[in-house]
Steps between C-alpha positions, in 0.01 A plus 500: 500500500642844410632712787255781415205264550642376831548859616139587419372191679720580801347849514152343511613267779644789702164678472308187602299477178298193421657341193252368243638237267407230258566127493662468156852382423760761424467847654216404739699208635822706522325769707344237726840337551659838580228579755528153656876543538432832676244321725242763404151380582276784379444336160180417315533251213229500232411153372243357263217290646623265775849438370814712528762413242785651703455618855793566731309751714378403844220758503149501357407406147255686276325253274330613181254292305249548222246680718741739667720608212616863497236586238217358712631679810512830312877524497639658185847584379 
């Protein structure tokens, strides 16, 4: 992970932000691994349905299915 990304994450940790992440391979997994190595527990991992593909976080999971997709919940980009 690039040093600039780590620095930005570290700033969020210092401020006590809740980190929202995904469960995909690649960047999602790298961020989860970084947070786990820092023993940071204020993490919410978004997963599809009842299965997380990659979850290193020890905190809560946010599960999304067909009936609670962002469009149905009124969340837009």
